[in-house]
RODO-2510 file (C-alpha; in nm, 4 decimals, decimal comma):
residues 228
     n   res          X          Y          Z
     1     m     0,1916     0,7951     0,7504
     2     c    -0,0413     0,6516     0,4954
     3     g    -0,4016     0,6282     0,6286
     4     r    -0,5967     0,6940     0,3142
     5     f    -0,5483     0,6676    -0,0624
     6     n    -0,7229     0,6281    -0,4053
     7     l    -0,7090     0,3900    -0,7033
     8     r    -0,8653     0,4906    -1,0198
     9     t    -0,6756     0,2891    -1,2706
    10     s    -0,7971    -0,0243    -1,4484
    11     a    -0,6671    -0,3687    -1,3682
    12     a    -0,5340    -0,3821    -1,7253
    13     e    -0,3096    -0,0851    -1,6791
    14     i    -0,2035    -0,1985    -1,3435
    15     a    -0,0833    -0,5081    -1,4998
    16     r     0,0831    -0,3252    -1,7804
    17     q     0,2929    -0,1266    -1,5392
    18     f     0,3654    -0,4147    -1,2917
    19     l     0,2834    -0,7398    -1,4244
    20     p     0,3816    -0,7700    -1,7859
    21     g     0,2845    -1,0662    -1,9668
    22     v    -0,0149    -1,1518    -1,7308
    23     d    -0,3253    -1,2875    -1,9060
    24     l    -0,5514    -0,9806    -1,9152
    25     e    -0,8504    -1,2301    -1,9316
    26     t    -0,8034    -1,3310    -1,5864
    27     l    -0,8183    -0,9734    -1,4352
    28     p    -1,0988    -0,8566    -1,2282
    29     h    -1,3043    -0,5435    -1,3154
    30     l    -1,2131    -0,2538    -1,0985
    31     e    -1,4284     0,0209    -1,0027
    32     p    -1,2576     0,3522    -0,9285
    33     r    -1,2295     0,3967    -0,5636
    34     y    -1,1480     0,7672    -0,4458
    35     n    -1,1427     0,7165    -0,0405
    36     i    -0,9925     0,3711     0,0346
    37     a    -0,9503     0,3536     0,4294
    38     p    -0,7936     0,1030     0,6685
    39     t    -1,0100    -0,2236     0,7372
    40     q    -1,1280    -0,2242     0,3768
    41     q    -1,0536    -0,4759     0,1099
    42     i    -0,7749    -0,3341    -0,1099
    43     l    -0,5953    -0,4512    -0,4128
    44     a    -0,2328    -0,5872    -0,3670
    45     i     0,0286    -0,7505    -0,5765
    46     l     0,1933    -1,0485    -0,4145
    47     q     0,3814    -1,3629    -0,4815
    48     e     0,3244    -1,6859    -0,2907
    49     e     0,6152    -1,9034    -0,1939
    50     g     0,6489    -2,2365    -0,4124
    51     e     0,7886    -2,3417    -0,7440
    52     g     0,6298    -2,1933    -1,0347
    53     k     0,4454    -1,9160    -0,8512
    54     s     0,4445    -1,5741    -1,0131
    55     p     0,3068    -1,2207    -0,9046
    56     q    -0,0687    -1,1819    -0,9019
    57     l    -0,3257    -0,9478    -0,8355
    58     r    -0,5315    -1,0159    -0,5179
    59     t    -0,7911    -0,8439    -0,2796
    60     i    -0,6924    -0,8392     0,0861
    61     r    -0,7821    -0,6614     0,3984
    62     w    -0,5771    -0,3460     0,5063
    63     g    -0,4492    -0,3688     0,8555
    64     l    -0,2104    -0,6667     0,9144
    65     v    -0,3396    -0,9255     1,1650
    66     p    -0,0415    -1,1537     1,2677
    67     s    -0,0816    -1,5240     1,2077
    68     w    -0,0905    -1,5815     1,5942
    69     s    -0,3654    -1,3467     1,6750
    70     d    -0,7350    -1,4347     1,7120
    71     d    -0,8171    -1,0478     1,7487
    72     l    -0,9224    -0,8944     1,4024
    73     s    -0,9283    -0,5490     1,5676
    74     i    -0,5584    -0,5507     1,5987
    75     g    -0,5387    -0,4821     1,2166
    76     s    -0,6637    -0,1321     1,2777
    77     r    -0,3636    -0,0455     1,4768
    78     m    -0,1251    -0,2150     1,2177
    79     i    -0,2183    -0,0198     0,8933
    80     n     0,1439     0,0950     0,8783
    81     a     0,4723    -0,0401     0,9624
    82     r     0,7985     0,1599     1,0258
    83     s     1,0574     0,0690     0,7715
    84     e     1,3407     0,1170     1,0044
    85     t     1,2322    -0,1735     1,2543
    86     v     1,0316    -0,3796     1,0352
    87     a     1,2975    -0,6615     1,0453
    88     e     1,2931    -0,6959     1,4149
    89     k     0,9253    -0,6312     1,5077
    90     p     0,7501    -0,9654     1,6059
    91     s     0,4469    -0,8934     1,4055
    92     f     0,6425    -0,7843     1,0855
    93     r     0,9647    -0,9670     1,0705
    94     g     0,8251    -1,2856     0,9159
    95     p     0,6245    -1,0973     0,6264
    96     f     0,9393    -0,8852     0,5665
    97     k     1,1318    -1,2017     0,5106
    98     s     0,9042    -1,3624     0,2602
    99     r     0,5594    -1,1861     0,2168
   100     r     0,6174    -0,8715     0,0630
   101     c     0,3634    -0,6885    -0,1647
   102     i     0,3049    -0,3942    -0,3750
   103     i    -0,0215    -0,1861    -0,3115
   104     p    -0,0813     0,0067    -0,6343
   105     a    -0,2407     0,3667    -0,6019
   106     d    -0,2999     0,6542    -0,8031
   107     g    -0,2572     0,8980    -0,4940
   108     y    -0,2550     0,9069    -0,1278
   109     y    -0,3734     1,1760     0,1088
   110     e    -0,2297     1,3872     0,3989
   111     w    -0,4066     1,6710     0,5995
   112     k    -0,2839     2,0122     0,6766
   113     e    -0,4366     2,2631     0,9143
   114     e    -0,5575     2,5669     0,7345
   115     h    -0,7843     2,8284     0,8288
   116     g    -0,9086     2,6352     1,1425
   117     a    -1,0051     2,3262     0,9334
   118     k    -0,8217     2,0096     0,8241
   119     q    -0,7503     2,0478     0,4534
   120     p    -0,6814     1,7210     0,2515
   121     y    -0,4099     1,6990    -0,0270
   122     e    -0,3608     1,4382    -0,2551
   123     f     0,0189     1,3317    -0,3259
   124     s     0,0758     1,1607    -0,6757
   125     r     0,3546     1,0916    -0,9162
   126     r     0,4659     1,3983    -1,1156
   127     d     0,5127     1,1645    -1,4204
   128     g     0,1607     1,0230    -1,3927
   129     r     0,2588     0,6676    -1,3181
   130     l     0,1008     0,4740    -1,0340
   131     l     0,2590     0,4721    -0,6988
   132     a     0,3914     0,1350    -0,5925
   133     l     0,3463     0,1396    -0,2219
   134     a     0,5662    -0,1062    -0,0445
   135     g     0,3526    -0,3446     0,1793
   136     l     0,3687    -0,6699     0,3678
   137     w     0,1041    -0,9433     0,3790
   138     e     0,0172    -1,2087     0,6311
   139     q    -0,2198    -1,5016     0,6558
   140     n    -0,4237    -1,5950     0,9740
   141     a    -0,5965    -1,9317     0,9732
   142     k    -0,7674    -1,8484     1,3198
   143     l    -0,9755    -1,5866     1,1570
   144     g    -1,0329    -1,7321     0,8154
   145     t    -1,3595    -1,8561     0,6748
   146     a    -1,4337    -2,2032     0,5073
   147     g    -1,0855    -2,3204     0,5613
   148     v    -0,9473    -2,0195     0,3738
   149     p    -0,6950    -1,8077     0,5797
   150     l    -0,7631    -1,4268     0,6355
   151     q    -0,5076    -1,2390     0,4291
   152     t    -0,4029    -0,8827     0,5566
   153     c    -0,1576    -0,6319     0,4757
   154     t     0,0265    -0,3275     0,5964
   155     i     0,1878    -0,0372     0,4303
   156     l     0,5609     0,0650     0,5095
   157     t     0,6506     0,4166     0,5973
   158     t     0,9759     0,5948     0,6081
   159     a     1,1085     0,9525     0,6866
   160     a     0,9246     1,2159     0,4811
   161     n     1,1008     1,3807     0,1929
   162     e     1,1303     1,7603     0,1470
   163     e     0,7874     1,7917    -0,0044
   164     a     0,5959     1,5462     0,2203
   165     s     0,7706     1,6862     0,5339
   166     m     0,5418     2,0170     0,5110
   167     f     0,2372     1,7868     0,5875
   168     h     0,3771     1,4777     0,8131
   169     d     0,7095     1,3636     0,9174
   170     r     0,6443     1,0227     0,7613
   171     m     0,5458     0,9028     0,4167
   172     p     0,4722     0,5715     0,2462
   173     v     0,7769     0,3874     0,0892
   174     f     0,7697     0,3451    -0,2821
   175     i     0,9422     0,0690    -0,4691
   176     d     1,1172     0,1750    -0,7809
   177     q     1,0180    -0,0184    -1,1169
   178     g     1,3496    -0,1817    -1,1308
   179     d     1,3269    -0,3303    -0,7818
   180     l     0,9891    -0,4789    -0,8165
   181     t     1,0994    -0,8433    -0,9041
   182     r     1,3407    -0,8562    -0,5964
   183     w     1,0716    -0,7006    -0,3444
   184     l     0,7913    -0,9499    -0,4584
   185     d     1,0063    -1,2589    -0,4721
   186     p     0,9627    -1,4619    -0,1357
   187     n     1,2885    -1,6483    -0,2010
   188     f     1,4836    -1,3138    -0,1936
   189     r     1,5709    -1,2852     0,1694
   190     d     1,8827    -1,0448     0,1884
   191     s     1,7710    -0,8264     0,4755
   192     h     2,0382    -0,5698     0,4009
   193     q     1,9416    -0,5291     0,0335
   194     l     1,5681    -0,5127     0,1263
   195     q     1,6260    -0,2394     0,3730
   196     g     1,8187    -0,0511     0,1105
   197     l     1,4950    -0,0297    -0,0689
   198     l     1,3028     0,1494     0,1968
   199     r     1,4036     0,4933     0,1494
   200     p     1,2058     0,8388     0,1042
   201     a     1,1063     0,9209    -0,2639
   202     p     1,3777     1,1624    -0,4200
   203     a     1,2636     1,5242    -0,4173
   204     g     1,0528     1,6103    -0,7202
   205     t     0,9010     1,2581    -0,7492
   206     l     0,5592     1,3664    -0,6189
   207     v     0,3231     1,6688    -0,6570
   208     a     0,0661     1,7592    -0,3770
   209     r    -0,2549     1,9353    -0,4549
   210     p    -0,5531     2,0251    -0,2384
   211     v    -0,8731     1,8269    -0,2878
   212     s    -1,2249     1,8479    -0,1318
   213     r    -1,2880     1,8496     0,2343
   214     r    -1,5635     1,6013     0,1785
   215     l    -1,2815     1,3371     0,1716
   216     n    -1,2584     1,3834     0,5566
   217     w    -1,5376     1,1668     0,5936
   218     v    -1,4717     0,7885     0,4970
   219     r    -1,8449     0,7340     0,3706
   220     n    -1,7976     0,9841     0,0925
   221     q    -1,6949     0,8488    -0,2394
   222     g    -1,6737     0,9718    -0,6039
   223     a    -1,4692     1,1681    -0,8485
   224     d    -1,5916     1,5050    -0,7035
   225     l    -1,3586     1,4212    -0,3947
   226     l    -1,0694     1,5246    -0,6274
   227     v    -1,2158     1,8584    -0,6949
   228     p    -1,0202     2,1362    -0,4934
***
């Protein structure tokens, strides 16, 4: 499961980790976001089909809306996709074939019942690098505006590893640095190899720490949400 995360890192640092060689002058200014929720606009790294196309940073809506749907609300039910069945599900098999993306994050949140209340925890990489959340993106011309298709995305999940299983039986899929090029390339369509990338993070990759219970309300924002 991945239903909330944060991104506090600058666009330049995101590019340094995931898009070496990109023109830094073209990158947007990003304000730190501490409580990112479904249906909001989020930052994604994606590569469109076509000769000469390269990966780019783009803002898209979290919650995948299939290209055939005229119901925007369906996206709120498609914020996550199970990696085990993503190649077969009608809503996801097209994007899995050629519209894969990375959602950068500093950390994601899970909740645990403690002392009769829901206590949020932030999961982040132990080495301090950004999380490269595996995602799929889609375009929907029916729900676009001014001739521009609506672009949406979902985050892939897999079985929880040892650390995450104490909080939930699912966890986001993270794409390893050495696999980013293959994952983003719309022309790479070896389903077997792609499925091989969708595995739980090795034990020891993540560290979990309690954060403020104010995070339980989506409207709350600010750096103080990370204070235990």
